[in-house]
C-alpha positions in Angstrom: 109.3 100.1 85.9 109.1 100.9 89.6 112.5 100.5 92.0 112.4 99.4 95.5 115.2 99.1 98.0 115.3 97.3 101.3 117.3 96.2 104.0 117.9 92.4 105.1 118.3 92.5 108.7 120.3 89.7 110.2 121.9 88.5 113.6 124.4 86.0 114.3 125.4 82.8 116.4 123.2 81.0 114.7 122.9 83.3 111.6 119.2 84.5 111.3 117.3 86.6 109.1 114.6 89.0 109.5 111.8 88.7 106.9 108.4 90.4 106.5 104.8 89.2 105.6 103.1 91.5 103.4 99.6 92.7 104.7 96.3 92.8 103.0 93.6 90.5 101.5 96.2 89.3 98.4 98.9 87.8 100.9 96.4 86.8 103.5 96.6 83.1 102.8 100.4 82.9 101.3 103.2 81.6 103.6 105.8 79.7 101.7 107.3 82.1 98.9 105.6 85.3 100.1 108.1 86.7 102.9 110.3 89.3 101.9 113.0 92.0 102.9 111.5 95.3 104.3 111.5 97.7 101.6 110.3 100.8 100.0 109.9 102.4 96.4 112.7 104.8 95.4 111.5 108.2 94.9 112.8 110.5 92.3 116.2 112.1 93.5 116.6 109.4 96.4 119.4 107.0 96.5 118.7 103.1 97.0 120.3 103.5 100.5 117.8 106.6 101.6 115.0 104.7 100.1 115.9 101.2 102.1 116.3 103.2 105.4 113.1 104.8 104.8 111.2 101.6 103.6 112.5 99.8 106.8 111.2 102.7 109.0 107.9 102.8 107.5 107.3 98.9 107.3 109.0 97.9 110.9 108.9 101.1 112.8 112.3 101.2 113.5 115.2 103.5 112.1 118.4 102.0 110.7 121.6 104.1 111.2 125.3 103.1 110.6 127.0 101.4 107.7 125.2 99.1 105.4 126.6 96.0 103.3 125.5 96.3 99.7 124.1 93.2 98.3 123.3 94.4 94.8 120.0 94.0 93.0 117.5 91.6 91.4 114.7 91.9 89.1 111.4 90.4 90.2 109.0 88.2 88.1 107.0 91.3 87.8 109.9 93.4 86.5 110.5 95.4 89.4 114.2 96.1 90.5 114.9 95.6 94.0 118.2 96.9 95.5 119.2 95.3 99.1 121.4 96.1 101.6 122.1 94.4 104.8 122.9 95.1 108.5 123.5 93.2 111.4 120.4 94.5 114.1 118.3 92.9 116.4 114.5 93.5 116.2 111.6 92.1 118.2 108.8 91.0 115.9 106.2 91.9 118.5 107.4 95.5 118.2 106.4 95.6 114.1 104.8 99.0 113.7 103.8 98.9 109.8 102.5 101.9 108.0 99.1 101.5 106.3 98.1 101.2 102.8 94.9 102.2 101.2 93.9 99.9 98.1 90.3 99.2 96.3 88.8 96.2 98.0 87.3 94.0 96.7 88.5 94.6 93.3 85.9 96.6 91.3 84.1 97.3 94.3 84.7 101.0 94.5 85.4 100.9 98.1 88.7 101.5 99.5 90.1 99.9 102.5 93.1 100.3 104.9 95.7 97.3 105.6 98.9 97.1 107.3 101.6 97.2 104.7 103.3 94.4 106.4 101.1 92.2 108.9 104.3 90.1 110.2 107.9 89.8 111.0 109.8 86.8 112.0 113.5 85.6 112.5 114.3 82.5 110.4 117.3 80.3 110.2 118.9 80.4 106.7 117.7 77.1 105.4 114.0 78.1 106.5 114.3 81.7 104.9 115.1 80.2 101.9 111.9 78.1 101.8 110.0 81.2 103.0 111.2 83.8 100.8 109.9 85.2 97.6 111.8 83.6 94.8 113.1 86.5 93.0 114.7 87.7 96.4 116.7 84.6 97.1 119.6 85.7 95.7 120.0 88.3 98.4 120.6 85.4 101.0 123.2 83.8 99.1 125.1 87.3 98.7 124.5 88.0 102.5 126.5 84.7 103.3 129.3 85.6 101.4 129.3 89.0 102.5 129.5 88.2 106.2 131.4 85.8 108.2 128.9 83.1 109.4 131.2 80.8 111.1 130.4 79.4 114.5 130.7 81.9 117.4 134.2 82.6 118.4 135.3 81.5 121.7 
């Protein structure tokens, strides 16, 4: 079963979470329940943390350096295991630079078409992120809230 790893970017005061929307025809008309953390497949001999950093670089176009907060893993509906980390970092969604993926589209047509792997990134308030996020990844939000102090801005 494939394994992926990703990074949940967040910013505070108020706490907001960056989620990405998958590109391509399958996700085109899906919104609520489709948003995810940026992630990538864990390659052989690659650690989940290294795969998470690479996945964010490929899907957002930014390098994530520095320590990460481990958020554990979940099993998605299709069986894929996703490891997640978190980091406090700002990102301008207008600067999204996603890698491209090639798939056969329409299915069984024999035609190969290229699509951006991620077609949008957006900052969400926690309650909005919980509605927008892929259900199997929701535990990452709960774990983030436990891991970081999300109290009001200190005076």
